[in-house]
Structure formats: C-alpha cells, structure tokens
N, C-alpha and C positions, 0 to 999 in steps of 0.2 A: 504495498500499499505507500503511492508516494504520502508526504507532508499533506500537498493541498487534499488528495483523497482524504487523509485522517481527519483533518479540520474540518470537510464538509458530515464525515461521516458522527464524528463526536461533536457538534457544535450545539448539538440538546442531550447529550450526556451528563447524567447527573454531577460528574465534577466541574465541567464547567456552568451548567445550571447553579450550584453553589458559588461561583465564580461571579457571575452575571446578581447574583443575588447579593453580593456583597456590596456591589459598584452601588444595587439600587440600595443599599441601606445608606449612602453616606449621605443623601439631600436630606433623610428622615433623621440621621442623628446631627445633624447640624442644625436643623429646625428647633431640635430638643432642646438641645446648647442655647440656644438664643432666645429661647422662652424663659422668665423666672417662674422660679419654684424649684424645692427640693426634688417634689414627685416626677418633673420632667428629663430631670439628672439621671433620677434611677430608672426611666427609661431609657433615656440615650446608653446611658452606661451595659442594660441587659441586653439593646440592636447592635449596640459596639460588641460585646461581650461574644455575642452568637455570629456577628458578622468576623471578628477576629481567629474564632475555632475555625468557620470554614478555610480558611488559610492555610491551617494543617490537613483539613479533611479531603478538601477538590484533589490536593497533589497527592495525598496517599491513597485515595480512591481510583486515581487517575493510572498510578502506577499499579498497584494491586491487581485492577481490570484491564490492564494494559489499552487505558483508552488516552494515552498520551497524543498529545497533539500541537503544532505550530500554535496555532488559535491560544489553546489554555498556555500554552509557556507565555503569549505576547499578555493577555489578559491579565494573568495572575499577580506579578508584580506591578501592574497599573493599579490593579483593584487595592493594594495595600498601600501603595503611595497616595492614592485618592484619598484613601481613610484616614492615615495619618497626616497628609498635609491639611484636608479639609478643617477636621478638629483642630489643629492649629491655627488654624486660620482663623474659627471660632473663636476660638480662646484668648486672641488678640485683639481682634474684635469687641469682644464682652469685656475687656480689660484683667482678664486674669494672666496673661504672659504680660508684666514688666519688666524692667530691670534687666538682668540676668539670663532671666527664664526665658525674655525673648529671644535674646539674642543668640541660646539655645537653639531656638524654633528656628530663626533667620539659619544659622549654621547648616539645620536639618535639609531647609525646603531649598538651600543655595546648591547643596552638594547633590542632593535628588536630580534638581534641574539638568544640572551640569553633567552628570554622570547619564543622565536620559540623554542628550545633545551628542556625550561620547558615544556611546551605547551607536545610534544613528551611525555618528563619522566612522570607527570602527566596521561595524556591520558593512559600509558601502566597501573596505580595503578588504571584506573578508578577512578580520582579522577577531578572533575569537577569546572573550575573557570569562573563564567560567564562574560561576557565582557560590565563593567558598563555605565553608563552613562557618568561618564568623561572621559573614556577611546574611547570613539567615540568622545569627544569634542578636545581629544588628538591627533585622526585622521584628525580630522577638522582643527585645529592649525599647526600641519607639513603642509598639503594640502597648507593652503595661507600662510605658510612661504614661502617654496617654490614657488609657484607661483609669488610672489613680487619677489624672487631672480630670476626667469627665466626674467621677464620683467628687471632685471637689469639696465644695460648702458643706452637699449632703453627706459625704462620709465621716467630714471632721465631727460634726453630731454624734455620729456611733464612736468611730474612732479616732481619737486625735491624731493630727497630725500628716494626714491623708494628703492633703494639698501640697504639704513639706514633701514626701517620699514623692508626690508625681514630679517637681519642681526637681529635685535630686537626681532622681530617675531622668529624666528630659535631658542630663546634662551630661548622665553617662551614656544616653543611646548619643547623644550629637559628637561625644570624643568618638565614640564606635564609629558613629558616621563617619567621622572625617577619615578614620584609620582605613577603615575598609574602601575608600572610595582611590586612596593611592594606586592599587594596583587598576585601575579604568585610567589612571591618569599619567602613570608611568607606560602603557601601550599604547594610549594615545602619544605623547612626545614622542615615544619612539617610532611612531607609522609617522609622525609627521616630519624630524627631521632625518631618518634613514634616509640613506641615499636610493634611488632605483636601480633596480639590478636589471 
C-alpha cells in the first residue's frame, strides 16, 4: 500500500478520528478558559485532559492496528501544537501569564513556529530529522504544565499552589522545548551552508 493509499484508507479510522477530536476540542477548551467562574475551568480541564489522553491513544492504536499513515503523522503534531498554543494564548489574553511566565510561553510559541518552518524547509531538501524520545517528553511536559494552569484558580481552592506549580512546569517545559529544537536548527544550518555536490 502506498502512503497516499494508506492516508485514504485510514482517513476515518479510529486513530485519526481521535486526532480530529483533539483538534475540534481546541476552540471549546479556549472558550471555557475565556469565561469567568471555576465551573468553566473544571469543564475546560476535563475536555483538555481527554484531548491530551488521545495524544497517546491515537498513536498507540495506529501502531497496534497497523493503521499508520502520512495523514496521521502530519496531523498528530499539529493537534498537539494547536492545543498547547491556543491555551497559552488564552492565558495571556486573560492575564494569567505575566512576567517571567509570559516569556516562557513566548519561548515555547516561537520555538514551535521556527521548528515548523525548518521542518518544511528540510522536507524540501529531503532531510529527515526523526522525533527523539526527549521531544516526546517535551510534549508531555507542555501538556502537563498547561493542565495545571487550566485548573489554576479553581485548583488553588482545593490544593494550594496549583497555579504556581503550573508556572514552574511551564518554564521547565520551555527549557526542554529550547533544547529539543537544537537538532532541527543544527540540521537546518548544515543544509543551508553545506556546499552542493
């Protein structure tokens, strides 16, 4: 089966449906974050947690059932980035991210944009940079940090320091984000400056 055939055959398979659902959840989660009241925070956290879980489940099912496709490989990281980036922007819009925490969000967003551009550039040169285990941990760290920040003030009522924990985890994930971007930048610079043969 060719890659194009695989994408067509598995377009509506369960792993891809889970990825579509993760993307569809983004505006709903953001909408809840923009509304006032702890109840909306808990709803946002519940939807976000379900969406984050699908990040693991869709890949696992695709491998287990032999339903991997270029479509799934393309949409999976896009869904992750949409979920994290949209929540960070919502936090900034509501004033939840200020000071150093705001800059952690800027670091994450800028790195993701730059790496997306580099991936596109490297793809044209047929240069492949495989996803490392650390990059997967980076995504997990971002998802956990954003989860704590979504709970935020509502979580602080039940467990003190939920918001503060989210801010610390956000910076840790920002540092991981920078570190994991190094391979992409190194491959990109090497491809730009190497002499053609």
